[in-house]
N, CA, C and O atoms as a Tinker XYZ file with bonds, in Angstrom:
   412  protein
     1  N      3.143000  -38.927000   57.723000    73     2
     2  CA     2.440000  -38.281000   56.627000    64     1     3
     3  C      2.926000  -38.873000   55.311000    63     2     4     5
     4  O      4.117000  -39.117000   55.122000    81     3
     5  N      2.005000  -39.093000   54.433000    73     3     6
     6  CA     2.306000  -39.736000   53.161000    64     5     7
     7  C      2.793000  -38.721000   52.132000    63     6     8     9
     8  O      2.483000  -37.533000   52.221000    81     7
     9  N      3.557000  -39.204000   51.157000    73     7    10
    10  CA     4.040000  -38.349000   50.079000    64     9    11
    11  C      3.041000  -38.239000   48.940000    63    10    12    13
    12  O      3.287000  -37.497000   47.990000    81    11
    13  N      1.924000  -38.951000   49.003000    73    11    14
    14  CA     0.965000  -38.942000   47.910000    64    13    15
    15  C      0.362000  -37.572000   47.634000    63    14    16    17
    16  O      0.246000  -37.204000   46.465000    81    15
    17  N     -0.038000  -36.779000   48.662000    73    15    18
    18  CA    -0.593000  -35.461000   48.339000    64    17    19
    19  C      0.397000  -34.573000   47.597000    63    18    20    21
    20  O      0.003000  -33.793000   46.731000    81    19
    21  N      1.671000  -34.685000   47.929000    73    19    22
    22  CA     2.685000  -33.872000   47.258000    64    21    23
    23  C      2.818000  -34.300000   45.803000    63    22    24    25
    24  O      2.990000  -33.454000   44.926000    81    23
    25  N      2.741000  -35.590000   45.536000    73    23    26
    26  CA     2.834000  -36.087000   44.169000    64    25    27
    27  C      1.632000  -35.615000   43.352000    63    26    28    29
    28  O      1.790000  -35.214000   42.199000    81    27
    29  N      0.434000  -35.657000   43.934000    73    27    30
    30  CA    -0.768000  -35.220000   43.224000    64    29    31
    31  C     -0.701000  -33.732000   42.936000    63    30    32    33
    32  O     -1.059000  -33.300000   41.841000    81    31
    33  N     -0.252000  -32.950000   43.890000    73    31    34
    34  CA    -0.110000  -31.504000   43.679000    64    33    35
    35  C      0.931000  -31.234000   42.604000    63    34    36    37
    36  O      0.736000  -30.353000   41.766000    81    35
    37  N      2.023000  -31.968000   42.612000    73    35    38
    38  CA     3.060000  -31.783000   41.590000    64    37    39
    39  C      2.526000  -32.133000   40.201000    63    38    40    41
    40  O      2.825000  -31.433000   39.234000    81    39
    41  N      1.743000  -33.202000   40.092000    73    39    42
    42  CA     1.150000  -33.571000   38.802000    64    41    43
    43  C      0.182000  -32.497000   38.312000    63    42    44    45
    44  O      0.162000  -32.174000   37.124000    81    43
    45  N     -0.615000  -31.946000   39.215000    73    43    46
    46  CA    -1.545000  -30.882000   38.833000    64    45    47
    47  C     -0.786000  -29.639000   38.377000    63    46    48    49
    48  O     -1.154000  -29.010000   37.385000    81    47
    49  N      0.264000  -29.292000   39.097000    73    47    50
    50  CA     1.062000  -28.118000   38.722000    64    49    51
    51  C      1.716000  -28.320000   37.359000    63    50    52    53
    52  O      1.755000  -27.397000   36.545000    81    51
    53  N      2.222000  -29.505000   37.111000    73    51    54
    54  CA     2.841000  -29.797000   35.810000    64    53    55
    55  C      1.792000  -29.707000   34.705000    63    54    56    57
    56  O      2.066000  -29.166000   33.634000    81    55
    57  N      0.592000  -30.233000   34.957000    73    55    58
    58  CA    -0.477000  -30.158000   33.949000    64    57    59
    59  C     -0.841000  -28.714000   33.659000    63    58    60    61
    60  O     -1.023000  -28.346000   32.498000    81    59
    61  N     -0.950000  -27.884000   34.700000    73    59    62
    62  CA    -1.272000  -26.470000   34.496000    64    61    63
    63  C     -0.200000  -25.771000   33.679000    63    62    64    65
    64  O     -0.511000  -24.998000   32.773000    81    63
    65  N      1.048000  -26.035000   33.992000    73    63    66
    66  CA     2.156000  -25.401000   33.269000    64    65    67
    67  C      2.184000  -25.848000   31.809000    63    66    68    69
    68  O      2.411000  -25.029000   30.918000    81    67
    69  N      1.959000  -27.124000   31.559000    73    67    70
    70  CA     1.956000  -27.625000   30.185000    64    69    71
    71  C      0.811000  -27.028000   29.370000    63    70    72    73
    72  O      1.001000  -26.643000   28.216000    81    71
    73  N     -0.379000  -26.951000   29.971000    73    71    74
    74  CA    -1.509000  -26.343000   29.256000    64    73    75
    75  C     -1.236000  -24.866000   29.018000    63    74    76    77
    76  O     -1.531000  -24.352000   27.939000    81    75
    77  N     -0.681000  -24.181000   29.999000    73    75    78
    78  CA    -0.323000  -22.772000   29.821000    64    77    79
    79  C      0.702000  -22.610000   28.713000    63    78    80    81
    80  O      0.648000  -21.640000   27.957000    81    79
    81  N      1.626000  -23.538000   28.606000    73    79    82
    82  CA     2.619000  -23.478000   27.533000    64    81    83
    83  C      2.011000  -23.626000   26.157000    63    82    84    85
    84  O      2.526000  -23.063000   25.191000    81    83
    85  N      0.911000  -24.384000   26.047000    73    83    86
    86  CA     0.270000  -24.548000   24.744000    64    85    87
    87  C     -0.538000  -23.316000   24.355000    63    86    88    89
    88  O     -0.845000  -23.123000   23.178000    81    87
    89  N     -0.882000  -22.490000   25.321000    73    87    90
    90  CA    -1.678000  -21.296000   25.029000    64    89    91
    91  C     -0.901000  -20.315000   24.168000    63    90    92    93
    92  O     -1.499000  -19.579000   23.384000    81    91
    93  N      0.406000  -20.291000   24.296000    73    91    94
    94  CA     1.217000  -19.314000   23.578000    64    93    95
    95  C      1.517000  -19.737000   22.141000    63    94    96    97
    96  O      2.190000  -19.007000   21.413000    81    95
    97  N      1.035000  -20.890000   21.728000    73    95    98
    98  CA     1.200000  -21.363000   20.351000    64    97    99
    99  C     -0.182000  -21.495000   19.727000    63    98   100   101
   100  O     -1.126000  -21.940000   20.381000    81    99
   101  N     -0.299000  -21.107000   18.460000    73    99   102
   102  CA    -1.605000  -21.089000   17.826000    64   101   103
   103  C     -1.805000  -22.249000   16.864000    63   102   104   105
   104  O     -2.810000  -22.281000   16.154000    81   103
   105  N     -0.901000  -23.183000   16.817000    73   103   106
   106  CA    -1.024000  -24.294000   15.884000    64   105   107
   107  C     -2.034000  -25.330000   16.348000    63   106   108   109
   108  O     -2.440000  -25.366000   17.509000    81   107
   109  N     -2.424000  -26.168000   15.400000    73   107   110
   110  CA    -3.386000  -27.226000   15.712000    64   109   111
   111  C     -2.822000  -28.207000   16.728000    63   110   112   113
   112  O     -3.542000  -28.675000   17.610000    81   111
   113  N     -1.551000  -28.514000   16.608000    73   111   114
   114  CA    -0.939000  -29.467000   17.550000    64   113   115
   115  C     -0.930000  -28.921000   18.971000    63   114   116   117
   116  O     -1.168000  -29.663000   19.924000    81   115
   117  N     -0.657000  -27.634000   19.116000    73   115   118
   118  CA    -0.643000  -27.031000   20.453000    64   117   119
   119  C     -2.034000  -27.040000   21.057000    63   118   120   121
   120  O     -2.191000  -27.330000   22.243000    81   119
   121  N     -3.045000  -26.728000   20.259000    73   119   122
   122  CA    -4.417000  -26.749000   20.766000    64   121   123
   123  C     -4.828000  -28.170000   21.147000    63   122   124   125
   124  O     -5.448000  -28.378000   22.189000    81   123
   125  N     -4.491000  -29.135000   20.317000    73   123   126
   126  CA    -4.830000  -30.530000   20.608000    64   125   127
   127  C     -4.078000  -31.034000   21.837000    63   126   128   129
   128  O     -4.641000  -31.762000   22.655000    81   127
   129  N     -2.817000  -30.651000   21.968000    73   127   130
   130  CA    -2.033000  -31.081000   23.135000    64   129   131
   131  C     -2.606000  -30.490000   24.418000    63   130   132   133
   132  O     -2.713000  -31.183000   25.429000    81   131
   133  N     -2.972000  -29.216000   24.379000    73   131   134
   134  CA    -3.569000  -28.589000   25.554000    64   133   135
   135  C     -4.859000  -29.278000   25.958000    63   134   136   137
   136  O     -5.094000  -29.528000   27.140000    81   135
   137  N     -5.699000  -29.585000   24.969000    73   135   138
   138  CA    -6.963000  -30.271000   25.263000    64   137   139
   139  C     -6.712000  -31.671000   25.791000    63   138   140   141
   140  O     -7.392000  -32.111000   26.718000    81   139
   141  N     -5.754000  -32.375000   25.222000    73   139   142
   142  CA    -5.457000  -33.742000   25.671000    64   141   143
   143  C     -4.943000  -33.744000   27.109000    63   142   144   145
   144  O     -5.359000  -34.573000   27.918000    81   143
   145  N     -4.051000  -32.828000   27.423000    73   143   146
   146  CA    -3.513000  -32.752000   28.788000    64   145   147
   147  C     -4.632000  -32.428000   29.775000    63   146   148   149
   148  O     -4.717000  -33.029000   30.847000    81   147
   149  N     -5.488000  -31.475000   29.407000    73   147   150
   150  CA    -6.584000  -31.102000   30.301000    64   149   151
   151  C     -7.570000  -32.257000   30.483000    63   150   152   153
   152  O     -8.066000  -32.479000   31.588000    81   151
   153  N     -7.855000  -32.989000   29.411000    73   151   154
   154  CA    -8.784000  -34.117000   29.528000    64   153   155
   155  C     -8.202000  -35.251000   30.368000    63   154   156   157
   156  O     -8.932000  -35.897000   31.120000    81   155
   157  N     -6.914000  -35.497000   30.251000    73   155   158
   158  CA    -6.271000  -36.500000   31.113000    64   157   159
   159  C     -6.356000  -36.047000   32.571000    63   158   160   161
   160  O     -6.573000  -36.858000   33.472000    81   159
   161  N     -6.182000  -34.742000   32.790000    73   159   162
   162  CA    -6.323000  -34.206000   34.144000    64   161   163
   163  C     -7.725000  -34.383000   34.691000    63   162   164   165
   164  O     -7.902000  -34.683000   35.872000    81   163
   165  N     -8.728000  -34.196000   33.833000    73   163   166
   166  CA   -10.115000  -34.396000   34.264000    64   165   167
   167  C    -10.345000  -35.865000   34.629000    63   166   168   169
   168  O    -10.969000  -36.163000   35.648000    81   167
   169  N     -9.847000  -36.768000   33.806000    73   167   170
   170  CA   -10.003000  -38.195000   34.111000    64   169   171
   171  C     -9.313000  -38.570000   35.417000    63   170   172   173
   172  O     -9.850000  -39.352000   36.201000    81   171
   173  N     -8.137000  -38.020000   35.652000    73   171   174
   174  CA    -7.421000  -38.274000   36.903000    64   173   175
   175  C     -8.202000  -37.682000   38.077000    63   174   176   177
   176  O     -8.255000  -38.277000   39.153000    81   175
   177  N     -8.808000  -36.509000   37.868000    73   175   178
   178  CA    -9.625000  -35.896000   38.908000    64   177   179
   179  C    -10.852000  -36.727000   39.239000    63   178   180   181
   180  O    -11.248000  -36.811000   40.402000    81   179
   181  N    -11.461000  -37.344000   38.226000    73   179   182
   182  CA   -12.607000  -38.226000   38.458000    64   181   183
   183  C    -12.170000  -39.443000   39.278000    63   182   184   185
   184  O    -12.875000  -39.880000   40.188000    81   183
   185  N    -11.012000  -39.971000   38.944000    73   183   186
   186  CA   -10.468000  -41.098000   39.722000    64   185   187
   187  C    -10.248000  -40.688000   41.184000    63   186   188   189
   188  O    -10.624000  -41.417000   42.102000    81   187
   189  N     -9.642000  -39.529000   41.389000    73   187   190
   190  CA    -9.387000  -39.078000   42.764000    64   189   191
   191  C    -10.684000  -38.786000   43.507000    63   190   192   193
   192  O    -10.782000  -39.041000   44.707000    81   191
   193  N    -11.679000  -38.254000   42.803000    73   191   194
   194  CA   -12.976000  -38.016000   43.441000    64   193   195
   195  C    -13.605000  -39.331000   43.879000    63   194   196   197
   196  O    -14.179000  -39.418000   44.964000    81   195
   197  N    -13.499000  -40.347000   43.040000    73   195   198
   198  CA   -13.995000  -41.668000   43.424000    64   197   199
   199  C    -13.284000  -42.207000   44.645000    63   198   200   201
   200  O    -13.906000  -42.802000   45.525000    81   199
   201  N    -11.977000  -42.000000   44.698000    73   199   202
   202  CA   -11.216000  -42.460000   45.859000    64   201   203
   203  C    -11.626000  -41.690000   47.113000    63   202   204   205
   204  O    -11.698000  -42.264000   48.200000    81   203
   205  N    -11.892000  -40.399000   46.964000    73   203   206
   206  CA   -12.327000  -39.607000   48.113000    64   205   207
   207  C    -13.710000  -40.039000   48.588000    63   206   208   209
   208  O    -13.957000  -40.139000   49.790000    81   207
   209  N    -14.602000  -40.294000   47.647000    73   207   210
   210  CA   -15.945000  -40.733000   48.026000    64   209   211
   211  C    -15.920000  -42.111000   48.676000    63   210   212   213
   212  O    -16.697000  -42.379000   49.592000    81   211
   213  N    -15.032000  -42.986000   48.209000    73   211   214
   214  CA   -14.921000  -44.329000   48.781000    64   213   215
   215  C    -14.397000  -44.287000   50.212000    63   214   216   217
   216  O    -14.774000  -45.119000   51.037000    81   215
   217  N    -13.538000  -43.330000   50.506000    73   215   218
   218  CA   -12.963000  -43.235000   51.845000    64   217   219
   219  C    -13.712000  -42.253000   52.739000    63   218   220   221
   220  O    -13.309000  -42.023000   53.879000    81   219
   221  N    -14.793000  -41.675000   52.236000    73   219   222
   222  CA   -15.584000  -40.694000   52.993000    64   221   223
   223  C    -14.738000  -39.543000   53.525000    63   222   224   225
   224  O    -14.949000  -39.075000   54.644000    81   223
   225  N    -13.788000  -39.094000   52.725000    73   223   226
   226  CA   -12.923000  -37.985000   53.130000    64   225   227
   227  C    -12.778000  -37.033000   51.944000    63   226   228   229
   228  O    -11.846000  -37.146000   51.148000    81   227
   229  N    -13.718000  -36.095000   51.844000    73   227   230
   230  CA   -13.660000  -35.133000   50.751000    64   229   231
   231  C    -12.730000  -33.976000   51.119000    63   230   232   233
   232  O    -12.801000  -33.416000   52.213000    81   231
   233  N    -11.872000  -33.645000   50.184000    73   231   234
   234  CA   -10.914000  -32.561000   50.386000    64   233   235
   235  C    -11.405000  -31.339000   49.617000    63   234   236   237
   236  O    -11.517000  -31.399000   48.392000    81   235
   237  N    -11.702000  -30.232000   50.298000    73   235   238
   238  CA   -12.210000  -29.055000   49.589000    64   237   239
   239  C    -11.201000  -28.480000   48.596000    63   238   240   241
   240  O    -11.597000  -27.969000   47.548000    81   239
   241  N     -9.923000  -28.553000   48.902000    73   239   242
   242  CA    -8.902000  -28.041000   47.984000    64   241   243
   243  C     -8.820000  -28.912000   46.734000    63   242   244   245
   244  O     -8.634000  -28.410000   45.626000    81   243
   245  N     -8.959000  -30.210000   46.924000    73   243   246
   246  CA    -8.940000  -31.123000   45.775000    64   245   247
   247  C    -10.142000  -30.884000   44.882000    63   246   248   249
   248  O    -10.022000  -30.886000   43.657000    81   247
   249  N    -11.303000  -30.678000   45.492000    73   247   250
   250  CA   -12.506000  -30.412000   44.713000    64   249   251
   251  C    -12.387000  -29.095000   43.951000    63   250   252   253
   252  O    -12.824000  -29.000000   42.804000    81   251
   253  N    -11.799000  -28.080000   44.580000    73   251   254
   254  CA   -11.604000  -26.798000   43.904000    64   253   255
   255  C    -10.641000  -26.946000   42.727000    63   254   256   257
   256  O    -10.860000  -26.367000   41.662000    81   255
   257  N     -9.589000  -27.714000   42.921000    73   255   258
   258  CA    -8.632000  -27.954000   41.835000    64   257   259
   259  C     -9.291000  -28.722000   40.701000    63   258   260   261
   260  O     -9.028000  -28.450000   39.530000    81   259
   261  N    -10.143000  -29.678000   41.039000    73   259   262
   262  CA   -10.868000  -30.425000   40.006000    64   261   263
   263  C    -11.785000  -29.511000   39.208000    63   262   264   265
   264  O    -11.878000  -29.636000   37.987000    81   263
   265  N    -12.460000  -28.598000   39.886000    73   263   266
   266  CA   -13.343000  -27.667000   39.179000    64   265   267
   267  C    -12.560000  -26.736000   38.258000    63   266   268   269
   268  O    -13.002000  -26.441000   37.147000    81   267
   269  N    -11.404000  -26.275000   38.715000    73   267   270
   270  CA   -10.572000  -25.414000   37.870000    64   269   271
   271  C    -10.087000  -26.191000   36.654000    63   270   272   273
   272  O    -10.090000  -25.668000   35.539000    81   271
   273  N     -9.678000  -27.416000   36.858000    73   271   274
   274  CA    -9.211000  -28.237000   35.742000    64   273   275
   275  C    -10.350000  -28.575000   34.781000    63   274   276   277
   276  O    -10.140000  -28.661000   33.571000    81   275
   277  N    -11.560000  -28.768000   35.322000    73   275   278
   278  CA   -12.715000  -28.994000   34.441000    64   277   279
   279  C    -12.981000  -27.772000   33.572000    63   278   280   281
   280  O    -13.222000  -27.902000   32.372000    81   279
   281  N    -12.939000  -26.590000   34.170000    73   279   282
   282  CA   -13.151000  -25.358000   33.401000    64   281   283
   283  C    -12.043000  -25.161000   32.368000    63   282   284   285
   284  O    -12.297000  -24.698000   31.256000    81   283
   285  N    -10.830000  -25.511000   32.737000    73   283   286
   286  CA    -9.706000  -25.412000   31.810000    64   285   287
   287  C     -9.885000  -26.373000   30.641000    63   286   288   289
   288  O     -9.561000  -26.031000   29.503000    81   287
   289  N    -10.393000  -27.564000   30.909000    73   287   290
   290  CA   -10.636000  -28.534000   29.839000    64   289   291
   291  C    -11.713000  -28.033000   28.887000    63   290   292   293
   292  O    -11.587000  -28.188000   27.672000    81   291
   293  N    -12.769000  -27.435000   29.427000    73   291   294
   294  CA   -13.816000  -26.874000   28.565000    64   293   295
   295  C    -13.239000  -25.768000   27.694000    63   294   296   297
   296  O    -13.533000  -25.697000   26.501000    81   295
   297  N    -12.415000  -24.902000   28.288000    73   295   298
   298  CA   -11.800000  -23.825000   27.515000    64   297   299
   299  C    -10.887000  -24.380000   26.424000    63   298   300   301
   300  O    -10.873000  -23.861000   25.308000    81   299
   301  N    -10.136000  -25.415000   26.732000    73   299   302
   302  CA    -9.250000  -26.020000   25.730000    64   301   303
   303  C    -10.052000  -26.672000   24.609000    63   302   304   305
   304  O     -9.664000  -26.586000   23.444000    81   303
   305  N    -11.157000  -27.319000   24.941000    73   303   306
   306  CA   -11.987000  -27.929000   23.906000    64   305   307
   307  C    -12.638000  -26.872000   23.019000    63   306   308   309
   308  O    -12.757000  -27.061000   21.808000    81   307
   309  N    -13.056000  -25.768000   23.617000    73   307   310
   310  CA   -13.591000  -24.671000   22.814000    64   309   311
   311  C    -12.521000  -24.080000   21.910000    63   310   312   313
   312  O    -12.807000  -23.661000   20.789000    81   311
   313  N    -11.296000  -24.048000   22.399000    73   311   314
   314  CA   -10.185000  -23.546000   21.589000    64   313   315
   315  C     -9.915000  -24.471000   20.405000    63   314   316   317
   316  O     -9.605000  -24.009000   19.307000    81   315
   317  N    -10.033000  -25.778000   20.633000    73   315   318
   318  CA    -9.857000  -26.735000   19.544000    64   317   319
   319  C    -10.987000  -26.578000   18.527000    63   318   320   321
   320  O    -10.750000  -26.655000   17.321000    81   319
   321  N    -12.194000  -26.363000   18.996000    73   319   322
   322  CA   -13.344000  -26.241000   18.095000    64   321   323
   323  C    -13.268000  -24.969000   17.259000    63   322   324   325
   324  O    -13.761000  -24.955000   16.130000    81   323
   325  N    -12.669000  -23.907000   17.776000    73   323   326
   326  CA   -12.554000  -22.648000   17.043000    64   325   327
   327  C    -11.339000  -22.639000   16.157000    63   326   328   329
   328  O    -10.383000  -21.911000   16.424000    81   327
   329  N    -11.356000  -23.432000   15.111000    73   327   330
   330  CA   -10.217000  -23.578000   14.210000    64   329   331
   331  C     -9.995000  -22.301000   13.414000    63   330   332   333
   332  O    -10.876000  -21.906000   12.651000    81   331
   333  N     -8.851000  -21.641000   13.561000    73   331   334
   334  CA    -8.629000  -20.384000   12.839000    64   333   335
   335  C     -8.380000  -20.578000   11.353000    63   334   336   337
   336  O     -8.356000  -19.597000   10.610000    81   335
   337  N     -8.194000  -21.813000   10.896000    73   335   338
   338  CA    -7.921000  -22.052000    9.489000    64   337   339
   339  C     -9.205000  -22.150000    8.668000    63   338   340   341
   340  O     -9.151000  -22.230000    7.441000    81   339
   341  N    -10.344000  -22.144000    9.330000    73   339   342
   342  CA   -11.632000  -22.229000    8.639000    64   341   343
   343  C    -12.391000  -20.941000    8.917000    63   342   344   345
   344  O    -12.478000  -20.499000   10.062000    81   343
   345  N    -12.928000  -20.352000    7.885000    73   343   346
   346  CA   -13.707000  -19.134000    8.070000    64   345   347
   347  C    -13.726000  -18.311000    6.804000    63   346   348   349
   348  O    -13.153000  -18.693000    5.784000    81   347
   349  N    -14.391000  -17.182000    6.884000    73   347   350
   350  CA   -14.452000  -16.295000    5.740000    64   349   351
   351  C    -13.209000  -15.424000    5.692000    63   350   352   353
   352  O    -12.838000  -14.791000    6.681000    81   351
   353  N    -12.584000  -15.401000    4.550000    73   351   354
   354  CA   -11.396000  -14.577000    4.347000    64   353   355
   355  C    -11.483000  -13.939000    2.970000    63   354   356   357
   356  O    -12.151000  -14.464000    2.079000    81   355
   357  N    -10.822000  -12.829000    2.795000    73   355   358
   358  CA   -10.801000  -12.151000    1.501000    64   357   359
   359  C     -9.498000  -12.503000    0.807000    63   358   360   361
   360  O     -8.416000  -12.275000    1.347000    81   359
   361  N     -9.604000  -13.054000   -0.381000    73   359   362
   362  CA    -8.414000  -13.406000   -1.153000    64   361   363
   363  C     -7.846000  -12.150000   -1.790000    63   362   364   365
   364  O     -8.585000  -11.216000   -2.100000    81   363
   365  N     -6.545000  -12.126000   -1.983000    73   363   366
   366  CA    -5.913000  -10.974000   -2.624000    64   365   367
   367  C     -6.438000  -10.745000   -4.031000    63   366   368   369
   368  O     -6.739000   -9.617000   -4.421000    81   367
   369  N     -6.544000  -11.826000   -4.784000    73   367   370
   370  CA    -6.969000  -11.652000   -6.169000    64   369   371
   371  C     -8.464000  -11.384000   -6.275000    63   370   372   373
   372  O     -8.911000  -10.876000   -7.304000    81   371
   373  N     -9.253000  -11.704000   -5.257000    73   371   374
   374  CA   -10.682000  -11.434000   -5.286000    64   373   375
   375  C    -11.061000  -10.199000   -4.479000    63   374   376   377
   376  O    -12.236000   -9.835000   -4.429000    81   375
   377  N    -10.099000   -9.557000   -3.854000    73   375   378
   378  CA   -10.402000   -8.412000   -3.006000    64   377   379
   379  C    -10.982000   -7.253000   -3.808000    63   378   380   381
   380  O    -11.859000   -6.535000   -3.328000    81   379
   381  N    -10.492000   -7.076000   -5.023000    73   379   382
   382  CA   -11.005000   -5.962000   -5.814000    64   381   383
   383  C    -12.403000   -6.251000   -6.356000    63   382   384   385
   384  O    -13.097000   -5.333000   -6.791000    81   383
   385  N    -12.818000   -7.504000   -6.336000    73   383   386
   386  CA   -14.159000   -7.872000   -6.797000    64   385   387
   387  C    -15.164000   -7.924000   -5.648000    63   386   388   389
   388  O    -16.340000   -8.211000   -5.872000    81   387
   389  N    -14.713000   -7.650000   -4.418000    73   387   390
   390  CA   -15.557000   -7.697000   -3.236000    64   389   391
   391  C    -16.210000   -9.070000   -3.035000    63   390   392   393
   392  O    -17.362000   -9.154000   -2.609000    81   391
   393  N    -15.491000  -10.119000   -3.334000    73   391   394
   394  CA   -16.005000  -11.469000   -3.134000    64   393   395
   395  C    -15.308000  -12.109000   -1.936000    63   394   396   397
   396  O    -14.101000  -11.969000   -1.741000    81   395
   397  N    -16.084000  -12.793000   -1.167000    73   395   398
   398  CA   -15.544000  -13.559000   -0.055000    64   397   399
   399  C    -15.526000  -15.025000   -0.454000    63   398   400   401
   400  O    -16.384000  -15.487000   -1.207000    81   399
   401  N    -14.574000  -15.722000    0.041000    73   399   402
   402  CA   -14.549000  -17.153000   -0.223000    64   401   403
   403  C    -14.269000  -17.892000    1.059000    63   402   404   405
   404  O    -13.657000  -17.351000    1.980000    81   403
   405  N    -14.711000  -19.113000    1.118000    73   403   406
   406  CA   -14.492000  -19.948000    2.292000    64   405   407
   407  C    -13.245000  -20.782000    2.075000    63   406   408   409
   408  O    -13.122000  -21.503000    1.085000    81   407
   409  N    -12.340000  -20.672000    3.002000    73   407   410
   410  CA   -11.068000  -21.379000    2.890000    64   409   411
   411  C    -11.036000  -22.544000    3.802000    63   410   412
   412  O    -10.040000  -23.266000    3.847000    81   411
């Protein structure tokens, strides 16, 4: 038995843990890092899918992991797009005037 499946599972687990670690930080760098890790995982999953299709041996667990990682990448990209630093906010000095400003 080859050690390759164990290495692939370990890489997927590390990617999941790293993306989960970025969830607990709200900074731009954490959001970008989470999205980058997830996108690299998607690219690696596409490579593995190609290898599975070339060898005519599809692994249902691998396909399920790829789908989860794809959904995680979409969620990370949506998180990057929802920048909390842009939006309508009420300034302290304008609060008494009932004016909103875009920051």
